[in-house]
Biopython code that builds the backbone (N, CA, C, O; Angstrom):
import numpy as np
from Bio.PDB.StructureBuilder import StructureBuilder

atoms = [
    (1, "MET", "N", (0.958, -1.245, 0.019)),
    (1, "MET", "CA", (-0.283, -0.110, 0.071)),
    (1, "MET", "C", (0.703, 1.197, 0.023)),
    (1, "MET", "O", (0.362, 2.312, -0.371)),
    (2, "PHE", "N", (2.275, 0.746, 0.610)),
    (2, "PHE", "CA", (2.923, 2.247, 0.762)),
    (2, "PHE", "C", (3.687, 2.905, -0.169)),
    (2, "PHE", "O", (4.161, 4.037, -0.265)),
    (3, "ILE", "N", (3.681, 1.195, -1.299)),
    (3, "ILE", "CA", (4.336, 1.763, -2.492)),
    (3, "ILE", "C", (3.471, 2.715, -3.439)),
    (3, "ILE", "O", (4.024, 3.568, -4.133)),
    (4, "VAL", "N", (2.197, 2.542, -3.433)),
    (4, "VAL", "CA", (1.070, 3.084, -4.151)),
    (4, "VAL", "C", (0.799, 4.411, -3.524)),
    (4, "VAL", "O", (0.327, 5.280, -4.257)),
    (5, "TYR", "N", (0.994, 4.645, -2.474)),
    (5, "TYR", "CA", (1.036, 6.239, -2.238)),
    (5, "TYR", "C", (1.946, 6.893, -2.147)),
    (5, "TYR", "O", (1.769, 8.107, -2.049)),
    (6, "LEU", "N", (3.342, 6.326, -2.141)),
    (6, "LEU", "CA", (4.565, 6.949, -2.573)),
    (6, "LEU", "C", (4.340, 7.444, -4.244)),
    (6, "LEU", "O", (4.503, 8.597, -4.645)),
    (7, "GLU", "N", (3.878, 6.129, -5.186)),
    (7, "GLU", "CA", (3.930, 6.692, -6.480)),
    (7, "GLU", "C", (2.843, 7.941, -6.852)),
    (7, "GLU", "O", (3.089, 8.818, -7.679)),
    (8, "ASN", "N", (1.770, 7.851, -6.178)),
    (8, "ASN", "CA", (0.945, 9.188, -6.289)),
    (8, "ASN", "C", (1.557, 10.488, -5.920)),
    (8, "ASN", "O", (1.597, 11.508, -6.608)),
    (9, "ALA", "N", (2.068, 10.279, -4.620)),
    (9, "ALA", "CA", (2.951, 11.305, -4.285)),
    (9, "ALA", "C", (4.063, 12.147, -5.048)),
    (9, "ALA", "O", (4.263, 13.359, -5.127)),
    (10, "LEU", "N", (4.885, 10.739, -5.723)),
    (10, "LEU", "CA", (5.545, 11.672, -6.852)),
    (10, "LEU", "C", (5.081, 11.913, -7.815)),
    (10, "LEU", "O", (5.724, 12.722, -8.484)),
    (11, "LYS", "N", (4.007, 11.488, -8.318)),
    (11, "LYS", "CA", (3.056, 11.865, -9.728)),
    (11, "LYS", "C", (2.839, 13.214, -9.308)),
    (11, "LYS", "O", (3.372, 14.085, -9.995)),
    (12, "ASN", "N", (2.043, 13.620, -8.138)),
    (12, "ASN", "CA", (1.424, 14.633, -8.116)),
    (12, "ASN", "C", (2.483, 15.637, -7.854)),
    (12, "ASN", "O", (2.052, 16.765, -8.095)),
    (13, "ALA", "N", (4.018, 15.634, -7.347)),
    (13, "ALA", "CA", (5.024, 16.432, -7.099)),
    (13, "ALA", "C", (5.655, 16.793, -8.539)),
    (13, "ALA", "O", (6.237, 17.863, -8.715)),
    (14, "ARG", "N", (5.514, 15.900, -9.483)),
    (14, "ARG", "CA", (5.886, 16.236, -10.754)),
    (14, "ARG", "C", (4.677, 16.857, -11.653)),
    (14, "ARG", "O", (4.962, 17.090, -12.827)),
    (15, "SER", "N", (3.738, 17.062, -11.340)),
    (15, "SER", "CA", (2.740, 17.810, -12.053)),
    (15, "SER", "C", (3.022, 19.301, -11.465)),
    (15, "SER", "O", (2.791, 20.332, -12.096)),
    (16, "ASN", "N", (3.574, 19.238, -10.122)),
    (16, "ASN", "CA", (3.151, 20.217, -9.270)),
    (16, "ASN", "C", (4.753, 21.387, -9.704)),
    (16, "ASN", "O", (4.767, 22.542, -9.280)),
    (17, "GLU", "N", (5.863, 20.864, -10.502)),
    (17, "GLU", "CA", (6.994, 21.180, -10.864)),
    (17, "GLU", "C", (6.926, 22.764, -11.211)),
    (17, "GLU", "O", (5.935, 23.166, -11.821)),
    (18, "THR", "N", (7.847, 23.586, -10.877)),
    (18, "THR", "CA", (7.947, 24.943, -11.452)),
    (18, "THR", "C", (9.179, 25.390, -12.336)),
    (18, "THR", "O", (9.827, 24.361, -12.521)),
    (19, "PRO", "N", (9.571, 26.057, -12.733)),
    (19, "PRO", "CA", (10.945, 26.363, -13.527)),
    (19, "PRO", "C", (11.904, 26.273, -12.274)),
    (19, "PRO", "O", (12.908, 25.563, -12.343)),
    (20, "GLN", "N", (11.645, 26.888, -11.288)),
    (20, "GLN", "CA", (12.849, 27.152, -10.091)),
    (20, "GLN", "C", (12.615, 25.792, -9.591)),
    (20, "GLN", "O", (13.740, 25.375, -9.317)),
    (21, "GLN", "N", (11.727, 24.850, -9.319)),
    (21, "GLN", "CA", (11.838, 23.602, -8.856)),
    (21, "GLN", "C", (11.249, 22.564, -9.595)),
    (21, "GLN", "O", (10.098, 22.127, -9.579)),
    (22, "VAL", "N", (12.751, 22.084, -10.581)),
    (22, "VAL", "CA", (12.187, 21.105, -11.348)),
    (22, "VAL", "C", (12.861, 19.647, -10.561)),
    (22, "VAL", "O", (14.040, 19.733, -10.216)),
    (23, "LEU", "N", (12.333, 18.708, -10.362)),
    (23, "LEU", "CA", (12.727, 17.275, -10.013)),
    (23, "LEU", "C", (13.487, 16.441, -10.801)),
    (23, "LEU", "O", (12.980, 16.248, -11.906)),
    (24, "PRO", "N", (14.454, 15.925, -10.617)),
    (24, "PRO", "CA", (15.309, 15.084, -11.506)),
    (24, "PRO", "C", (14.726, 13.818, -11.673)),
    (24, "PRO", "O", (14.375, 13.304, -10.611)),
    (25, "ASN", "N", (14.511, 13.136, -12.725)),
    (25, "ASN", "CA", (14.169, 11.667, -13.039)),
    (25, "ASN", "C", (14.017, 10.789, -11.919)),
    (25, "ASN", "O", (14.663, 11.229, -10.968)),
    (26, "GLU", "N", (13.594, 10.034, -11.731)),
    (26, "GLU", "CA", (13.627, 9.256, -10.495)),
    (26, "GLU", "C", (13.423, 7.593, -10.953)),
    (26, "GLU", "O", (12.488, 7.424, -11.736)),
    (27, "ILE", "N", (14.152, 6.410, -10.572)),
    (27, "ILE", "CA", (14.270, 5.235, -10.610)),
    (27, "ILE", "C", (13.685, 4.470, -9.155)),
    (27, "ILE", "O", (14.227, 4.464, -8.050)),
    (28, "ILE", "N", (12.227, 3.757, -9.626)),
    (28, "ILE", "CA", (11.902, 3.263, -8.031)),
    (28, "ILE", "C", (12.015, 1.601, -7.904)),
    (28, "ILE", "O", (11.954, 0.838, -8.868)),
    (29, "TYR", "N", (12.141, 1.321, -6.924)),
    (29, "TYR", "CA", (12.178, -0.162, -6.989)),
    (29, "TYR", "C", (12.025, -0.299, -5.410)),
    (29, "TYR", "O", (12.917, -0.005, -4.615)),
    (30, "ALA", "N", (10.490, -0.895, -4.994)),
    (30, "ALA", "CA", (9.824, -0.883, -4.128)),
    (30, "ALA", "C", (9.677, 0.047, -3.266)),
    (30, "ALA", "O", (8.710, 0.737, -3.589)),
    (31, "ASN", "N", (10.358, 0.547, -1.951)),
    (31, "ASN", "CA", (10.343, 1.692, -1.688)),
    (31, "ASN", "C", (11.691, 2.413, -1.535)),
    (31, "ASN", "O", (11.837, 3.276, -0.669)),
    (32, "ASP", "N", (12.637, 2.075, -2.343)),
    (32, "ASP", "CA", (13.676, 2.628, -2.926)),
    (32, "ASP", "C", (13.455, 3.536, -3.926)),
    (32, "ASP", "O", (12.914, 3.062, -4.925)),
    (33, "ILE", "N", (13.752, 4.861, -3.953)),
    (33, "ILE", "CA", (14.024, 5.725, -4.909)),
    (33, "ILE", "C", (15.464, 6.239, -5.390)),
    (33, "ILE", "O", (16.353, 6.558, -4.600)),
    (34, "ASP", "N", (15.560, 6.271, -6.530)),
    (34, "ASP", "CA", (17.329, 6.975, -6.640)),
    (34, "ASP", "C", (16.819, 8.159, -7.978)),
    (34, "ASP", "O", (16.330, 7.957, -9.090)),
    (35, "PHE", "N", (17.157, 9.274, -7.331)),
    (35, "PHE", "CA", (16.700, 10.699, -8.408)),
    (35, "PHE", "C", (18.016, 10.641, -9.410)),
    (35, "PHE", "O", (19.176, 10.499, -9.025)),
    (36, "VAL", "N", (17.656, 10.758, -10.535)),
    (36, "VAL", "CA", (18.802, 10.812, -11.715)),
    (36, "VAL", "C", (18.880, 11.948, -12.376)),
    (36, "VAL", "O", (17.830, 12.324, -12.897)),
    (37, "GLY", "N", (20.130, 12.823, -12.552)),
    (37, "GLY", "CA", (19.882, 13.941, -13.484)),
    (37, "GLY", "C", (21.095, 14.550, -13.663)),
    (37, "GLY", "O", (22.029, 14.156, -12.965)),
    (38, "THR", "N", (21.271, 15.416, -14.443)),
    (38, "THR", "CA", (22.726, 16.163, -15.036)),
    (38, "THR", "C", (23.544, 16.995, -13.878)),
    (38, "THR", "O", (24.716, 17.370, -13.872)),
    (39, "ASP", "N", (22.460, 17.155, -12.859)),
    (39, "ASP", "CA", (23.015, 18.127, -12.079)),
    (39, "ASP", "C", (22.245, 17.533, -10.310)),
    (39, "ASP", "O", (21.062, 17.429, -9.987)),
    (40, "PRO", "N", (23.306, 17.300, -9.639)),
    (40, "PRO", "CA", (22.763, 17.015, -8.272)),
    (40, "PRO", "C", (21.660, 17.119, -7.892)),
    (40, "PRO", "O", (21.296, 18.272, -8.122)),
    (41, "PRO", "N", (20.641, 16.367, -7.270)),
    (41, "PRO", "CA", (19.094, 16.780, -6.716)),
    (41, "PRO", "C", (19.114, 17.541, -5.729)),
    (41, "PRO", "O", (19.974, 17.342, -4.872)),
    (42, "ASN", "N", (18.256, 18.527, -5.589)),
    (42, "ASN", "CA", (18.109, 19.126, -4.425)),
    (42, "ASN", "C", (17.049, 18.501, -3.458)),
    (42, "ASN", "O", (15.854, 18.551, -3.750)),
    (43, "ILE", "N", (17.420, 18.004, -2.486)),
    (43, "ILE", "CA", (16.676, 17.232, -1.699)),
    (43, "ILE", "C", (15.652, 18.022, -0.834)),
    (43, "ILE", "O", (14.596, 17.451, -0.564)),
    (44, "ASN", "N", (15.862, 19.249, -0.388)),
    (44, "ASN", "CA", (14.874, 19.962, -0.052)),
    (44, "ASN", "C", (13.740, 20.307, -1.329)),
    (44, "ASN", "O", (12.554, 20.462, -1.035)),
    (45, "ASP", "N", (14.156, 20.402, -2.606)),
    (45, "ASP", "CA", (13.178, 20.727, -3.220)),
    (45, "ASP", "C", (12.326, 19.349, -3.401)),
    (45, "ASP", "O", (11.145, 19.499, -3.716)),
    (46, "ILE", "N", (12.788, 18.092, -3.240)),
    (46, "ILE", "CA", (12.363, 16.707, -3.208)),
    (46, "ILE", "C", (11.550, 16.923, -1.715)),
    (46, "ILE", "O", (10.327, 16.997, -1.833)),
    (47, "GLU", "N", (11.915, 16.997, -0.780)),
    (47, "GLU", "CA", (11.014, 17.006, 0.898)),
    (47, "GLU", "C", (9.889, 17.851, 0.310)),
    (47, "GLU", "O", (8.795, 17.319, 0.126)),
    (48, "THR", "N", (10.088, 19.153, 0.000)),
    (48, "THR", "CA", (8.890, 20.171, -0.165)),
    (48, "THR", "C", (7.758, 19.244, -1.000)),
    (48, "THR", "O", (6.633, 19.113, -0.518)),
    (49, "SER", "N", (8.103, 18.631, -2.231)),
    (49, "SER", "CA", (6.873, 18.177, -2.903)),
    (49, "SER", "C", (6.531, 16.992, -2.252)),
    (49, "SER", "O", (5.588, 16.416, -2.794)),
    (50, "LEU", "N", (6.942, 16.498, -1.367)),
    (50, "LEU", "CA", (6.409, 15.248, -0.572)),
    (50, "LEU", "C", (5.976, 15.514, 0.817)),
    (50, "LEU", "O", (5.470, 14.627, 1.503)),
    (51, "LYS", "N", (6.174, 16.766, 1.260)),
    (51, "LYS", "CA", (5.466, 17.229, 2.593)),
    (51, "LYS", "C", (4.165, 17.366, 2.306)),
    (51, "LYS", "O", (3.635, 17.229, 3.408)),
    (52, "ASN", "N", (3.245, 17.565, 1.454)),
    (52, "ASN", "CA", (1.848, 17.365, 1.304)),
    (52, "ASN", "C", (1.215, 16.298, 1.639)),
    (52, "ASN", "O", (0.100, 16.184, 2.149)),
    (53, "PHE", "N", (2.235, 15.244, 1.225)),
    (53, "PHE", "CA", (1.609, 13.778, 1.506)),
    (53, "PHE", "C", (2.079, 13.323, 2.882)),
    (53, "PHE", "O", (1.702, 12.290, 3.435)),
    (54, "ARG", "N", (2.880, 14.143, 3.338)),
    (54, "ARG", "CA", (3.122, 13.826, 5.241)),
    (54, "ARG", "C", (4.091, 12.677, 4.874)),
    (54, "ARG", "O", (4.089, 11.691, 5.611)),
    (55, "LEU", "N", (4.949, 12.709, 3.763)),
    (55, "LEU", "CA", (6.154, 11.842, 3.579)),
    (55, "LEU", "C", (7.186, 12.616, 3.844)),
    (55, "LEU", "O", (7.074, 13.840, 3.771)),
    (56, "LYS", "N", (8.472, 11.947, 4.228)),
    (56, "LYS", "CA", (9.981, 12.671, 4.915)),
    (56, "LYS", "C", (11.157, 11.915, 3.927)),
    (56, "LYS", "O", (11.025, 10.763, 3.514)),
    (57, "VAL", "N", (12.219, 12.704, 3.658)),
    (57, "VAL", "CA", (13.135, 11.991, 3.249)),
    (57, "VAL", "C", (14.026, 11.774, 4.470)),
    (57, "VAL", "O", (14.135, 12.556, 5.415)),
    (58, "ASN", "N", (14.710, 10.483, 4.301)),
    (58, "ASN", "CA", (15.435, 10.387, 5.563)),
    (58, "ASN", "C", (16.923, 10.818, 4.877)),
    (58, "ASN", "O", (17.459, 10.375, 3.861)),
    (59, "VAL", "N", (17.254, 11.570, 5.570)),
    (59, "VAL", "CA", (18.629, 12.165, 4.809)),
    (59, "VAL", "C", (19.439, 11.226, 5.617)),
    (59, "VAL", "O", (20.497, 11.101, 5.000)),
    (60, "ASP", "N", (19.480, 10.291, 7.007)),
    (60, "ASP", "CA", (20.469, 9.389, 7.298)),
    (60, "ASP", "C", (20.584, 8.453, 6.176)),
    (60, "ASP", "O", (21.753, 8.128, 5.970)),
    (61, "LYS", "N", (19.949, 8.061, 5.594)),
    (61, "LYS", "CA", (19.866, 7.013, 4.444)),
    (61, "LYS", "C", (19.786, 7.417, 3.105)),
    (61, "LYS", "O", (19.748, 6.589, 2.194)),
    (62, "THR", "N", (19.756, 8.716, 2.900)),
    (62, "THR", "CA", (20.360, 9.417, 1.717)),
    (62, "THR", "C", (21.654, 9.151, 1.255)),
    (62, "THR", "O", (22.636, 9.213, 1.995)),
    (63, "GLU", "N", (21.701, 8.880, 0.160)),
    (63, "GLU", "CA", (23.402, 8.686, -0.540)),
    (63, "GLU", "C", (23.383, 9.788, -1.587)),
    (63, "GLU", "O", (22.365, 10.030, -2.235)),
    (64, "HIS", "N", (24.306, 10.326, -1.713)),
    (64, "HIS", "CA", (25.190, 10.936, -3.177)),
    (64, "HIS", "C", (25.919, 10.303, -4.002)),
    (64, "HIS", "O", (27.083, 10.300, -3.601)),
    (65, "THR", "N", (25.732, 9.533, -5.380)),
    (65, "THR", "CA", (26.818, 9.014, -5.983)),
    (65, "THR", "C", (26.842, 9.880, -7.382)),
    (65, "THR", "O", (25.850, 10.082, -8.082)),
    (66, "GLU", "N", (28.422, 10.439, -7.698)),
    (66, "GLU", "CA", (28.298, 11.026, -8.798)),
    (66, "GLU", "C", (28.840, 9.947, -9.540)),
    (66, "GLU", "O", (29.474, 9.013, -9.049)),
    (67, "LEU", "N", (28.506, 10.144, -11.027)),
    (67, "LEU", "CA", (29.120, 9.010, -11.875)),
    (67, "LEU", "C", (30.091, 10.062, -13.061)),
    (67, "LEU", "O", (29.646, 10.778, -13.958)),
    (68, "ARG", "N", (31.210, 9.876, -12.747)),
    (68, "ARG", "CA", (32.554, 10.395, -13.631)),
    (68, "ARG", "C", (33.288, 9.587, -14.288)),
    (68, "ARG", "O", (33.609, 8.488, -13.836)),
    (69, "LYS", "N", (33.678, 10.057, -15.533)),
    (69, "LYS", "CA", (34.838, 9.373, -16.610)),
    (69, "LYS", "C", (35.939, 9.318, -15.834)),
    (69, "LYS", "O", (36.598, 8.284, -15.943)),
    (70, "ASP", "N", (36.308, 10.104, -15.113)),
    (70, "ASP", "CA", (37.460, 10.449, -14.444)),
    (70, "ASP", "C", (37.552, 9.924, -12.953)),
    (70, "ASP", "O", (38.521, 10.165, -12.232)),
    (71, "LYS", "N", (36.718, 9.363, -12.655)),
    (71, "LYS", "CA", (36.591, 8.506, -11.203)),
    (71, "LYS", "C", (36.031, 7.117, -11.052)),
    (71, "LYS", "O", (35.078, 6.801, -11.764)),
    (72, "GLU", "N", (36.387, 6.508, -10.441)),
    (72, "GLU", "CA", (36.150, 5.148, -10.650)),
    (72, "GLU", "C", (35.357, 4.639, -9.135)),
    (72, "GLU", "O", (34.696, 3.601, -9.103)),
    (73, "ASP", "N", (35.467, 5.191, -8.378)),
    (73, "ASP", "CA", (34.802, 5.255, -7.090)),
    (73, "ASP", "C", (32.854, 4.348, -7.325)),
    (73, "ASP", "O", (32.418, 3.339, -6.769)),
    (74, "TRP", "N", (32.298, 5.107, -8.162)),
    (74, "TRP", "CA", (30.967, 4.934, -8.223)),
    (74, "TRP", "C", (30.660, 3.331, -8.556)),
    (74, "TRP", "O", (29.573, 2.765, -8.673)),
    (75, "LYS", "N", (31.819, 2.882, -8.649)),
    (75, "LYS", "CA", (31.819, 1.298, -9.411)),
    (75, "LYS", "C", (31.480, 0.352, -8.094)),
    (75, "LYS", "O", (31.085, -0.805, -8.235)),
    (76, "LEU", "N", (31.624, 0.804, -7.144)),
    (76, "LEU", "CA", (31.457, 0.141, -5.792)),
    (76, "LEU", "C", (30.416, 0.852, -5.018)),
    (76, "LEU", "O", (30.642, 1.009, -3.818)),
    (77, "THR", "N", (29.362, 1.287, -5.491)),
    (77, "THR", "CA", (28.307, 1.578, -5.276)),
    (77, "THR", "C", (26.993, 0.605, -5.604)),
    (77, "THR", "O", (26.677, 0.051, -6.657)),
    (78, "LYS", "N", (26.306, 0.611, -4.213)),
    (78, "LYS", "CA", (25.591, -1.019, -4.206)),
    (78, "LYS", "C", (23.994, -0.480, -4.555)),
    (78, "LYS", "O", (23.507, 0.301, -3.738)),
    (79, "LYS", "N", (23.219, -0.851, -5.673)),
    (79, "LYS", "CA", (21.833, -0.496, -5.937)),
    (79, "LYS", "C", (21.123, -1.907, -6.224)),
    (79, "LYS", "O", (21.470, -2.696, -7.103)),
    (80, "VAL", "N", (20.132, -2.068, -5.377)),
    (80, "VAL", "CA", (19.597, -3.221, -5.488)),
    (80, "VAL", "C", (20.122, -4.534, -5.538)),
    (80, "VAL", "O", (19.977, -5.453, -6.344)),
    (81, "GLY", "N", (20.932, -4.375, -4.218)),
    (81, "GLY", "CA", (21.779, -5.805, -4.556)),
    (81, "GLY", "C", (22.870, -6.064, -5.124)),
    (81, "GLY", "O", (23.631, -6.936, -4.703)),
    (82, "SER", "N", (23.199, -5.059, -6.575)),
    (82, "SER", "CA", (24.447, -5.151, -7.514)),
    (82, "SER", "C", (25.087, -4.081, -6.910)),
    (82, "SER", "O", (24.554, -3.242, -6.183)),
    (83, "LEU", "N", (26.381, -4.150, -7.275)),
    (83, "LEU", "CA", (27.462, -3.121, -7.408)),
    (83, "LEU", "C", (27.337, -2.539, -9.086)),
    (83, "LEU", "O", (27.323, -3.272, -10.075)),
    (84, "LEU", "N", (27.271, -1.331, -9.089)),
    (84, "LEU", "CA", (27.400, -0.656, -10.257)),
    (84, "LEU", "C", (28.778, -0.866, -11.461)),
    (84, "LEU", "O", (28.833, -0.349, -12.576)),
    (85, "GLY", "N", (29.412, -1.431, -11.064)),
    (85, "GLY", "CA", (30.720, -1.627, -11.806)),
    (85, "GLY", "C", (30.922, -3.267, -12.073)),
    (85, "GLY", "O", (31.312, -3.988, -11.155)),
    (86, "SER", "N", (30.640, -3.774, -13.340)),
    (86, "SER", "CA", (30.189, -5.251, -14.068)),
    (86, "SER", "C", (31.186, -5.935, -13.079)),
    (86, "SER", "O", (30.837, -6.622, -12.120)),
    (87, "LYS", "N", (32.795, -5.588, -13.527)),
    (87, "LYS", "CA", (33.858, -6.377, -12.732)),
    (87, "LYS", "C", (33.671, -6.399, -11.508)),
    (87, "LYS", "O", (33.890, -7.497, -10.994)),
    (88, "GLU", "N", (33.248, -5.353, -10.634)),
    (88, "GLU", "CA", (33.139, -5.606, -9.314)),
    (88, "GLU", "C", (32.305, -6.395, -8.736)),
    (88, "GLU", "O", (32.540, -7.007, -7.694)),
    (89, "ASP", "N", (31.041, -6.445, -9.516)),
    (89, "ASP", "CA", (29.578, -7.085, -8.826)),
    (89, "ASP", "C", (29.990, -8.404, -8.895)),
    (89, "ASP", "O", (29.775, -9.137, -7.929)),
    (90, "ILE", "N", (30.774, -8.991, -10.284)),
    (90, "ILE", "CA", (31.102, -10.368, -10.622)),
    (90, "ILE", "C", (32.184, -10.828, -9.343)),
    (90, "ILE", "O", (32.119, -11.761, -8.542)),
    (91, "ASP", "N", (33.067, -9.879, -9.508)),
    (91, "ASP", "CA", (34.209, -10.346, -8.329)),
    (91, "ASP", "C", (33.357, -10.850, -6.873)),
    (91, "ASP", "O", (33.342, -11.945, -6.311)),
    (92, "HIS", "N", (32.656, -9.521, -6.531)),
    (92, "HIS", "CA", (31.895, -9.463, -5.350)),
    (92, "HIS", "C", (30.780, -10.873, -5.241)),
    (92, "HIS", "O", (30.784, -11.548, -4.211)),
    (93, "ARG", "N", (30.215, -11.083, -5.952)),
    (93, "ARG", "CA", (29.438, -12.371, -5.950)),
    (93, "ARG", "C", (30.160, -13.659, -5.863)),
    (93, "ARG", "O", (29.906, -14.423, -4.931)),
    (94, "LYS", "N", (30.955, -13.932, -6.676)),
    (94, "LYS", "CA", (31.901, -14.874, -6.716)),
    (94, "LYS", "C", (32.719, -15.205, -5.105)),
    (94, "LYS", "O", (32.977, -16.313, -4.634)),
    (95, "HIS", "N", (32.958, -14.035, -4.584)),
    (95, "HIS", "CA", (33.627, -13.559, -2.905)),
    (95, "HIS", "C", (32.336, -14.567, -2.437)),
    (95, "HIS", "O", (32.480, -15.719, -2.029)),
    (96, "LEU", "N", (30.980, -13.820, -2.601)),
    (96, "LEU", "CA", (29.702, -14.962, -1.567)),
    (96, "LEU", "C", (29.715, -15.949, -2.046)),
    (96, "LEU", "O", (29.549, -16.698, -1.082)),
    (97, "SER", "N", (29.809, -16.630, -3.010)),
    (97, "SER", "CA", (29.580, -17.900, -3.405)),
    (97, "SER", "C", (30.709, -18.435, -2.615)),
    (97, "SER", "O", (30.346, -19.209, -1.729)),
    (98, "ASN", "N", (31.866, -18.247, -2.693)),
    (98, "ASN", "CA", (32.888, -19.357, -2.347)),
    (98, "ASN", "C", (32.759, -18.946, -0.309)),
    (98, "ASN", "O", (33.469, -19.606, 0.449)),
    (99, "VAL", "N", (32.179, -18.278, 0.041)),
    (99, "VAL", "CA", (31.976, -18.116, 1.551)),
    (99, "VAL", "C", (30.647, -19.249, 1.674)),
    (99, "VAL", "O", (30.578, -19.956, 2.679)),
    (100, "ALA", "N", (29.760, -19.344, 0.736)),
    (100, "ALA", "CA", (28.882, -20.279, 1.046)),
    (100, "ALA", "C", (29.259, -21.527, 1.080)),
    (100, "ALA", "O", (28.970, -22.400, 1.899)),
    (101, "LEU", "N", (29.976, -21.573, 0.070)),
    (101, "LEU", "CA", (30.579, -23.084, -0.223)),
    (101, "LEU", "C", (31.420, -23.526, 0.851)),
    (101, "LEU", "O", (31.377, -24.684, 1.265)),
    (102, "ASN", "N", (32.264, -22.555, 1.366)),
    (102, "ASN", "CA", (33.109, -22.960, 2.368)),
    (102, "ASN", "C", (32.152, -23.488, 4.077)),
    (102, "ASN", "O", (32.473, -24.438, 4.791)),
    (103, "LYS", "N", (31.223, -22.714, 4.269)),
    (103, "LYS", "CA", (30.529, -23.152, 5.026)),
    (103, "LYS", "C", (29.418, -24.350, 4.893)),
    (103, "LYS", "O", (28.607, -24.524, 5.803)),
    (104, "LEU", "N", (29.420, -25.155, 3.732)),
    (104, "LEU", "CA", (28.818, -26.011, 3.227)),
    (104, "LEU", "C", (29.856, -27.268, 3.873)),
    (104, "LEU", "O", (29.344, -28.287, 4.336)),
    (105, "SER", "N", (31.404, -27.070, 3.850)),
    (105, "SER", "CA", (32.444, -28.017, 3.974)),
    (105, "SER", "C", (32.271, -28.498, 5.738)),
    (105, "SER", "O", (32.660, -29.638, 5.991)),
    (106, "ASN", "N", (31.866, -27.898, 6.584)),
    (106, "ASN", "CA", (31.728, -28.040, 7.850)),
    (106, "ASN", "C", (30.147, -28.920, 8.123)),
    (106, "ASN", "O", (29.643, -29.104, 9.231)),
    (107, "ILE", "N", (29.570, -29.375, 6.786)),
    (107, "ILE", "CA", (28.430, -29.939, 7.211)),
    (107, "ILE", "C", (28.571, -31.686, 7.133)),
    (107, "ILE", "O", (27.628, -32.398, 7.481)),
]
sb = StructureBuilder()
sb.init_structure("model")
sb.init_model(0)
sb.init_chain("A")
sb.init_seg("    ")
for serial, (resi, resn, name, xyz) in enumerate(atoms, 1):
    if name == "N":
        sb.init_residue(resn, " ", resi, " ")
    sb.init_atom(name, np.array(xyz, "f"), 0.0, 1.0, " ", f" {name:<3s}", serial, name[0])
structure = sb.get_structure()
């Protein structure tokens, strides 16, 4: 039910955009939302838009990831259980499977 309510709040916020307050595009998976844009999203604008629906942005859980060609640290960012970098994600999954296999050796 929360996800339906959140979707409605975001749809309403998008319809109330002004030239001064343009929300970035969002990617939604369950109750996690990623705002994607060419400029860093203004969390205050997002909070203001969601306030009418009595929703609050949890700033303690808010992460900011910048994707740049000259930096590689974004590849270690985890989204929906996967690392953004392909090689990093594969290496991480291989590590997790080795840990699980080693636990089975005690059985």
